[in-house]
VEXDREN-2710 file (C-alpha; in Angstrom, 1 decimal):
% VEXDREN-2710
k/r/px/py/pz
1/MET/87.9/11.5/55.8
2/THR/83.6/11.3/54.9
3/GLN/82.9/13.7/52.5
4/ALA/81.2/16.8/54.9
5/ASP/85.2/16.9/56.0
6/LYS/86.9/16.5/52.9
7/ALA/84.1/19.5/51.3
8/LYS/85.4/21.8/54.3
9/HIS/89.7/21.1/54.1
10/PHE/88.7/22.0/50.5
11/ALA/87.4/25.5/51.3
12/GLU/89.9/25.9/54.0
13/LEU/92.2/25.2/51.4
14/HIS/91.4/28.2/49.7
15/GLU/93.9/31.7/51.5
16/PRO/93.7/34.4/49.7
17/GLY/98.0/35.3/49.2
18/ARG/98.7/31.6/49.5
19/PRO/96.6/30.0/46.4
20/LEU/95.1/27.0/46.3
21/VAL/97.1/25.5/42.9
22/LEU/95.1/22.9/41.1
23/TYR/96.9/22.2/38.1
24/ASN/93.1/20.4/36.2
25/ILE/93.6/16.1/35.5
26/TRP/90.9/14.5/33.3
27/ASP/91.1/10.7/34.6
28/ALA/91.4/7.9/37.7
29/GLY/94.6/7.8/36.5
30/SER/96.3/10.7/36.9
31/ALA/94.1/11.9/39.7
32/LYS/96.2/9.6/41.4
33/ALA/99.5/10.6/40.2
34/LEU/98.8/13.7/41.0
35/ALA/97.5/12.4/44.9
36/ASP/101.0/10.6/44.8
37/ALA/102.8/13.4/44.4
38/GLY/101.1/14.8/46.8
39/ALA/98.7/17.6/45.1
40/PRO/96.7/18.7/48.7
41/ALA/93.4/18.7/46.4
42/ILE/92.1/17.5/42.3
43/ALA/90.0/19.2/40.0
44/THR/88.8/17.9/36.8
45/GLY/89.0/20.6/33.5
46/SER/85.9/20.0/31.1
47/TRP/88.2/20.2/28.3
48/SER/89.9/17.8/28.8
49/VAL/87.6/14.9/30.1
50/ALA/85.8/15.9/28.2
51/ASP/88.2/15.3/25.1
52/ALA/90.5/12.2/26.5
53/GLN/86.5/10.9/25.7
54/GLY/86.2/12.1/21.8
55/PHE/83.8/14.3/22.7
56/THR/84.5/18.6/22.5
57/ASP/83.9/20.7/25.3
58/GLY/80.9/22.1/26.3
59/GLU/78.3/19.0/27.3
60/LYS/79.4/16.8/25.0
61/LEU/80.5/14.5/27.1
62/PRO/77.6/12.4/27.8
63/LEU/76.5/13.0/31.7
64/GLU/76.2/9.5/32.9
65/ILE/79.8/9.4/31.0
66/ALA/81.1/12.8/32.8
67/MET/79.6/11.1/36.1
68/MET/80.9/7.9/35.9
69/ASN/84.6/9.7/35.6
70/ILE/83.7/11.6/38.6
71/SER/82.9/9.1/40.2
72/ARG/85.8/6.1/39.5
73/ILE/87.7/9.8/40.7
74/CYS/87.0/10.5/43.9
75/LYS/87.6/6.7/44.7
76/THR/91.3/6.4/44.1
77/VAL/92.0/9.5/45.5
78/ASP/91.3/10.0/49.5
79/VAL/91.9/14.0/49.0
80/PRO/88.7/16.1/48.1
81/VAL/87.9/16.0/44.2
82/THR/85.8/19.6/43.1
83/LEU/84.4/18.9/39.4
84/ASP/84.2/20.9/36.1
85/PHE/80.7/20.7/36.0
86/GLU/80.7/23.3/33.2
87/GLY/76.4/25.4/33.2
88/GLY/75.7/21.9/35.2
89/TYR/74.3/19.8/32.2
90/ALA/70.9/22.0/32.6
91/VAL/69.3/25.5/32.2
92/GLY/67.1/25.6/34.8
93/PRO/67.1/25.6/38.8
94/THR/64.9/22.5/38.9
95/GLY/67.7/20.2/36.4
96/VAL/71.0/22.4/37.7
97/ALA/69.5/21.1/41.6
98/ARG/69.5/16.9/40.4
99/ASN/72.3/17.4/38.2
100/VAL/74.6/19.4/41.3
101/THR/72.8/16.3/43.3
102/GLN/73.9/13.9/41.5
103/ALA/76.9/14.6/40.9
104/MET/77.8/15.3/44.8
105/LYS/76.5/11.5/44.9
106/MET/79.7/10.4/42.9
107/GLY/81.7/12.0/45.4
108/ALA/82.3/15.8/43.8
109/VAL/82.9/18.0/46.8
110/GLY/83.5/21.1/44.9
111/ILE/82.5/22.4/41.4
112/ASN/83.0/24.6/39.3
113/PHE/79.9/26.5/37.4
114/GLU/79.9/28.9/34.7
115/ASP/77.3/31.1/33.1
116/GLN/77.2/31.3/29.5
117/MET/75.1/29.8/28.3
118/ILE/76.5/26.3/26.9
119/GLY/75.5/25.6/23.4
120/GLY/74.3/29.4/22.8
121/LYS/75.4/32.7/22.5
122/GLY/76.4/35.3/25.7
123/LEU/75.8/34.7/29.4
124/HIS/72.9/33.8/31.5
125/SER/71.2/37.0/32.7
126/GLN/72.4/37.4/36.7
127/GLU/68.7/37.0/37.7
128/ASP/68.6/33.3/35.8
129/GLN/72.4/32.6/37.6
130/VAL/71.5/33.3/40.5
131/LYS/68.4/31.3/41.1
132/ARG/70.8/28.3/39.0
133/ILE/73.6/29.2/42.0
134/LYS/70.4/29.2/44.7
135/ALA/69.4/25.8/42.9
136/ALA/72.7/24.4/43.6
137/ARG/73.0/25.5/47.0
138/GLU/70.6/24.1/48.0
139/ALA/70.3/20.9/47.3
140/ALA/74.1/20.5/49.0
141/ASP/72.2/22.0/51.6
142/ALA/69.6/19.3/51.1
143/PHE/72.4/16.8/51.0
144/GLY/74.8/17.5/54.0
145/VAL/77.9/18.5/52.1
146/ASP/78.7/22.7/52.3
147/LEU/79.4/21.7/48.3
148/PHE/82.3/24.8/47.3
149/ILE/80.9/26.7/44.4
150/ASN/82.9/28.0/42.3
151/ALA/81.1/30.5/40.3
152/ARG/82.9/31.6/36.8
153/THR/81.4/34.6/34.6
154/ASP/82.8/33.6/31.1
155/LEU/82.4/38.0/30.8
156/PHE/85.9/38.2/29.8
157/LEU/86.2/34.6/27.8
158/LYS/83.7/35.8/26.1
159/GLU/85.6/38.6/25.3
160/ALA/88.8/37.9/23.5
161/ASN/90.0/41.9/23.1
162/ARG/91.7/42.4/26.4
163/GLU/92.2/46.3/25.8
164/TRP/87.6/45.4/26.8
165/HIS/87.7/44.2/29.8
166/ALA/88.0/47.5/32.2
167/GLY/84.6/48.4/30.7
168/LEU/83.1/44.4/31.4
169/MET/84.6/45.1/35.0
170/PRO/81.5/47.2/36.3
171/GLN/79.4/43.5/35.1
172/ALA/81.5/41.4/37.0
173/LEU/81.4/43.7/39.9
174/GLU/78.2/43.3/39.8
175/ARG/77.6/39.5/39.5
176/LEU/80.3/39.0/41.9
177/GLU/78.6/40.3/45.0
178/ALA/75.4/38.8/43.2
179/TYR/76.4/35.6/43.5
180/THR/78.0/36.2/46.1
181/GLU/74.5/36.3/47.9
182/ALA/73.5/33.7/45.9
183/GLY/75.4/31.5/47.9
184/ALA/78.6/30.9/45.9
185/SER/81.5/29.5/47.4
186/GLY/83.9/31.0/45.5
187/TYR/84.4/33.6/41.9
188/PHE/86.1/32.2/38.6
189/ILE/87.7/34.9/36.4
190/PRO/89.2/32.8/33.7
191/ALA/91.1/35.1/30.9
192/LEU/90.6/37.8/32.8
193/VAL/94.7/37.9/33.7
194/ASP/95.2/42.3/34.1
195/PRO/96.6/42.7/37.4
196/GLU/95.4/45.7/38.4
197/LEU/91.7/44.9/37.2
198/ILE/92.7/41.2/38.7
199/GLY/93.6/43.1/42.0
200/ARG/90.4/45.1/42.2
201/ILE/88.3/42.2/42.4
202/CYS/90.6/40.5/44.9
203/GLU/89.8/43.1/47.0
204/ALA/85.9/43.5/46.4
205/SER/85.3/39.5/46.6
206/SER/84.7/39.0/50.8
207/LEU/84.8/34.7/48.3
208/PRO/88.0/33.3/47.1
209/VAL/88.6/34.5/44.0
210/ASN/89.8/32.4/40.8
211/VAL/92.2/32.9/38.2
212/LEU/93.5/30.5/35.5
213/MET/97.1/30.8/34.5
214/MET/97.5/31.2/30.9
215/PRO/99.1/33.1/28.7
216/GLY/99.8/36.7/29.7
217/CYS/98.9/36.0/32.6
218/PRO/100.9/37.4/35.7
219/SER/103.1/34.6/38.0
220/PRO/101.5/32.8/40.8
221/GLN/104.2/35.1/43.3
222/GLU/102.4/37.9/41.7
223/LEU/97.8/36.7/41.8
224/ALA/99.7/36.0/45.2
225/ASP/100.3/38.8/46.5
226/LEU/97.4/40.1/44.3
227/GLY/95.1/38.3/47.2
228/VAL/94.0/35.8/45.1
229/ALA/93.3/32.0/46.6
230/ARG/93.2/29.6/44.0
231/ILE/95.4/29.4/40.4
232/SER/93.7/26.9/37.6
233/HIS/95.2/24.9/35.1
234/GLY/92.6/24.3/33.0
235/PRO/93.5/21.7/30.1
236/TRP/97.0/22.9/29.4
237/PRO/98.0/20.2/31.5
238/TYR/96.6/17.5/29.2
239/ARG/97.5/19.3/26.6
240/LYS/101.3/19.1/27.8
241/MET/101.2/15.4/27.6
242/LEU/99.7/14.7/24.6
243/GLU/102.3/16.2/22.8
244/ASP/104.8/14.2/25.7
245/LEU/103.1/11.5/24.4
246/ALA/103.2/12.3/20.7
247/VAL/107.4/13.4/21.4
248/ARG/108.2/10.1/23.1
249/PHE/106.8/7.7/20.2
250/LYS/109.0/9.2/17.9
251/GLN/111.6/9.2/19.9
252/ASP/111.0/5.8/20.9
253/THR/109.7/3.9/17.1
254/GLY/112.3/5.8/15.3
255/SER/109.2/7.6/13.6
END
């Protein structure tokens, strides 16, 4: 498939009620392992990618290393690859467009794009984030690939008290509408685990809704029944791999 074909196929994999499950990887080797195991698409996880290179999350991984990594992944597997691009390594729309274009040149057909202010506090204003999403969409149009822009809102992730998540719903629904009009392809709501609230967002959304599998989250079947179209596993595959590596080291060396 061409890159444009992969982008089209990746979008088609997002089916409400039959969610695409993305077991997030961190390098070419882990990508190949999942592709060989039958994964229909590959997704990186920024936390895992950064940690595997000795950096912390939050765009601390230099952009050139991130680009080299996604390039190697895209060259290693034949399935569509989506990049966890955090905030796009830029604040203003011009920088976002430049960096999104670079990611597409490396072979990516999708990105996760956050509305939190990387390295700062809180979220980008809705108005500013709309401009950033529009810049990413215009860059994709100019490049000739229908990039899957998974617009992530960090409203719920920023609020550790889950009892207060219901009070954030008006903002979440308002941002959903705004991001949809700006050209987003999907809506990612990490840290929201309440099934009633997830269901409300799915009902309101014309975009595929993405949920992060985490402690306290409904089961995959429950998420499917709610209308979720994509399930991500974030940093947990990588963390489990590290734990397993340490256990095997102790077992095999008698440490």
